[in-house]
N, C-alpha and C positions, 0 to 999 in steps of 0.2 A: 423822149430828147436823150442827148447826150447826159451822162452824169459821171461825176459832179457840176452841178451846173455853173458853179464861177470858175472851172478850169476851160469849160466850153465858151464861156462870155471873154473870158482871159486873153486865150487862143485868137480865138475871133477879131478882137481889139487889136492885137498883135499885127495881123495880117491885112487887118481894114484900112480902106483908104478914109483920109481925114478931109474933113469939111477947110481945116486949115491947113495946106501943103505946107506950111512952117512945120510945123508939129510932125511931118511925115518925116520931113527933111532931118529935122533933130534924132528922130529916132534912130533913123538910117546911118547919121554918124556916132552916135553913141556907140551902137553895133560896131561897127567898121573901126571907132577909137578903140573900144575893148579889144577886138581881135588884132591889132596895132601893137598895143600894149604886150598881150600876151605872146605875139610872134618875136618882138625885140628881147623880149626877158627871156625865152626860150633859147635865142641865138647866142646871146650876149653871154648867159649861164652855160651853155654847150662849148662856148671858146675859150671860157676860163678854166673849164674843166680841161679841156685840152693842152692848154699852158700848164697845169697841175700835173696831167699824167706826163705830158713829155719831160717837164723837170724832173720826176721823179725814175722815168723808164730810160730816159734818154742821155739826159743830163748828168743826172746821179749814178748812171750805169756805166758812165765813163771814169769819173771821179771816184777815190777810196770810200765805200761807207764809214771805213777807219781805219787808222794803220795804229800800228805798233813799232817805235822806234827806239833803237838803244842807245846809250849815251856814249856807246865804242861801238866801231863796225861789227858786224854780226858775222861769227865765224860760222856756226853750223846752225843755218837757218831752219833745216829739215827737223833737228829736235825742236827746237823753238816752237815750230808750225804744229807738230805733233801736241805739244803742250796748250797751244790757243785752239786748237781744234775739237779739246777735249770740252771744251763750252760749245752747250747744244744750240746755241741761238746761231753761232758761226756755221755758214754752209761753205767756204772755200779759203784757202790762204794761197797766196803768192809772195814771193821775196820781189824788192825793188828798191832802187835807188836812185835819189833824185840829185840835180845841180841846175842852178838857174845860169842864165850867161845870153850870147848875143849869135846868131847866126847872120854870117855876112856873105855876098855875092854880087859880083861885080857893083861894089858901092854899094850896093842894098843891105838895109839891116832892118833885123826884126829881132824882138827879144823873146826869150824861148824857156820853157820849164823842161828841161830835158830829163826823160823818166826812163832809168833801165829796166829794162823787163826780160825774164824768160819766156818765151812765145806760149812754151807748152803750158807754163802756168797761168798766163797771164789769161788764157781762154777761160780759167774757171772763174774770175773775178771781175773780168769787163767784158763787153758786148763793143770792142773797137771791131773785132773783125767782121760785123755787119756792114761796116760802114767804110769799107777798103774801096777806093776808086781804081786805084791801079799798085800793081805791087802785092805782097804777099806778107802776113806778118811771121812767116818759118826763115823769113829772108835775112833777118837779124841774127846772125850765125857769129859764135864770137871769132875775133880776129877781122872781121869783113867792115867793123868801123862805119855800120850802115844806119840810115836813119829814115826813119818815116815821121812826115809831116803834114799836116791839113793843108788842104788846099786853099786856105787863104794866105796862110804863109807863104806855100808856095807861088801861089800869085805875087805875094808882095815881094820875093827875093828874086821872082821871074827863072824860078828852075823846075825842073820837071826830072822821071826818074831816070837816075844814070848820071844824072849833073852832080859836080861835085861843090859843096859849100863847107865853109870855114866855121868852126863852132869856138868862141873866144870865153874864157870861163873868168871868173870876176877875181882872178889869182895872179900872182905874177911869177915868174920863172927868174931865179937871181945868176946870171951869170958871168964869166969873167968881162965881158963885153956891158954888163949894166943888167937892168930889170927890164924883163919884156912881158906882157900878159900870155898865159896860158894858152894856146890855140892848137887846134888838130882838126885836121881835115875829115869830112865826112862824107860818104855816097848816098844821094838819095834814092832809096830802094822803093817806095811806097808812098802811097796819098791817099788821105782817108776825108771823108766830109760827112761831119756828124751833123752840121744844120746850128751848132752854138758856137758864137763867134769867140769866147773865147777859148775854146777848143782849139778849134779849127787853125785860129791864128797863132797860139802862143804855147802850144804842147810839140813835144818832139818824142820819140820814142827810139831807143836802142839799145843792145846786146846789155845784160848785166857786167859779163866778164871785161866789155871795152872800157865801160865806164869805171870799172873798178882798175884797171890799168891806169884810166888819166889820172883817178884821183890818188895813184901810187898804193894800192890797197893789193890783198891776195886776189886772186881771181875768184874764188869760192865766197868773198866777203859782201856783206850786202849791207845798206841802211836800216832798213827795216822791214815790216811784212804789212801787206794790205790785207785785208780781213773783207769779204763778203755776208753779209747778214741776209737770213731768210724776209725779216721785217726791217728795212732799213732805221725805223723809228724807234726799235731796241739798239740801232748802233752806239748812241752817247753812252747807254747805261753798261752795255755790255763790254766794249772797248775800255770802261773804266773799271770793270770787276775784272778785266783781264790782264789790266796792267797792273793792278793791286796784285794780284795772285802771284804774276812773274817777278815783283821784288823793286825796290828802287831803281835799278838800273834800266828801267823801262818806262817810257810813258807814251801817252796814247793820242790820239787825235781822231775826231768824226768828222762826217760832211756838215757840221750845224757850224762850225767853226769858218767853212769855208762859204758854203752857199745857204745856210740856216735862214740869214736875213733876206737872203731871194725868194724863199721858198716861203717864209712868213709873209712875205708883202703879199705874195701871189693869191695866199688865203685871205690876207686881209682885203685885199683889193675885190676878191669874190664875194665877199659877205658884204661891203659897204654898196659895191656895184647892185649886188641884188635888192639891199635895201630903196637903193635910189628908183632902181626899176620898179619896183612892187609899189612905189609912190606913183610912178607913172600909170599904171594899172588902176590903183587907186582912183586919180584924178577920170581916167576912162569910165571908170566903174560910175563913180559918183556922177558923171554926166546923165545917168539915167534919171536919177533925181529930178532934173530939170526937163526929161521927155516925160517922166509920168506926171509930173504938176501941171503942162502944159494939155495931156491929153486928159487929165481930171477935168480942167475947165471946159476944155472941148467937149466935155461927156457929161456935164453936170445934167442936161436934160435928158440922158439915158439911166443916169445914176438914179434920178427922183421917180422915173416913171418904175423902177426895178423897185425901188422903195416903198411904193405906193401898191405893187402887186405883192407885197410882203417881203422881200427881202431884207434881212438883217444888217446890220452896220458889217459884221464880221465877214457877211457873203463878200459887200460890196470891199471890202478891206481884202478880202482873200482876190478877187478878180482880178485886181491893179499888182498886187503881190504876183500874179501867174504871169500876168504879162511881162513886170520887169525881170522875172526869173527866166522868161522864153526871150528875150532881148540878150540876158547874160549868158545862158545855157548857149545859143546860138552864136554870141560873138567868139566866148570863148573855145567853141567845137572848131570855126572857122580858124582861129588864131593856133589854137594845138595843131592842127594839120600842117598849115603853111609854117609853122613853127619847127615842127620835126622835119619837114622835107627842106628848108633853108638850113637848118644845123647840120644835116647830111650833105649838104653839096657848096657850103659856106667856104671849105678850103678850095676844092675843086676852082668855083668861082672866083676867088680872089688870085690861084694863081693865075689861072686864064686873064684876066684883067692885067695883074703885072706883066704878062707876057705879050699883051696888046699893045699898053702903053710903055713898055719898055723900062718901070717904072719899079723898086722895091718899096713896098708899104713898112718892111720891117727890115731894118738892115743891120746885119749880124753887128757891127759896130755900137750899135745904141742897143739891142735889146739881146736877150741871150737866146733867142733862137730868129734864123732869118724865114720864116713861115707863120701862116697862121693856123694852127692845129683846132679842131673841133672834136668834143667827145661826149654823145648826146647820151645822159642818163636819165632814166623812166623816173629816178626818184625827184629829178628836179620838174621834169613835164606834168607830173602828179603835184607837187608842191604849187606850180604857177598856176594850175588849172584849178585845184581847190581853192588858193586865193582870190583868185578873179569870181568863181563863184561863190564864195562867200561875200567878199564886198559886193557886188551886184546884186547880192539877196538883201544885206543891211540897206543899202541903197533904194530898196523898193519900201518899206517901212514907212518912211514919214509922207510920201504921196499918197501912199495907201491909205494911210490913217486920216489925213485930210478929206480922203475920199469919202470915207465913211462916215464924216462928220456932216458931210452937205444934207440940208435941210429940205427935203420934195417941196415944199410951198416956195420959198423963197427963190429955188431955181426955176420952177415950171412960170413964174412970175415973168421973168423975161423972156422966155422962149416964142 
């Protein structure tokens, strides 16, 4: 005979037909409910991981990890960059100058943060080259007064590569005829698409020397340096240390000032959603309690016979713990397989559904990215499956204990 005996009987009870078909139905729904809970938890955690990953790699790959800005325009930025790169946490440095303003074209107006760059140096600290739809970064040559904008801004303004648009600075020029806003014509030389609404809609790139000329600076003067760190979480502390080393005429800013709240919100949402989904898995797991209680009532006669044949209360308890554990293991295994497949394909599925119905679920005007990312992590799968197995095992204790307390004489009296 199969040994140990309680495992044999417990597994037989799991797959055996019940005299009460409702008990069989409840047993099946407990398994399905546990599987669905595991699937949902794996998929949602993968999506939250995707948002976290896209935030760190895509959005924070476009915005500066940190900047060092002087209280006056910086003339010799190369020597300042050499001092900054003495810090081992800094991977790369690039000069920049920024100016806020408005872009206008044929009556259409769009706000913009104009970021003046050196195309060669910018590649060291930014991933903008990976997202160019039209044009090239190298087209921003000195004196060309070219501009590269996001596809969202281009659509709002109704412009394409080669079109002219006007940049209106928040300053005025005083002339004998009166005061007029400072304006400059730019030529669109490229369009990019990052997938982040605030970047695609409100960021413009131009050449350093062109913007210096607009601000009446010398051609080689810049506003500050953009820093790229090997670990972006080292940026706040590292930038502060660098600014302290350079002196009082320089101050630092880092990504936590601009996007820190958004990143923290994503991490907090992942933790809270994970907790809520774990409660859903717990409810599904504890459905096993009701299933096993019904099975115990259904099998009182069998329990009494086993007791008269010499089975101990511990053996009876182990039989029903095995049955509940089998339900938990099978439900968790099914949920893990389906959840992994769903998490690996959810981005493509949502994209196909958006194309089919012609509606964007994630609007770039509302969310920081306009697509649904997913990143499956083995540690999340193991955590979810482990939690489901532990909860399903705990759910077997009370019904198994109740079965072990069954009195043979009283149970057989009604058989």
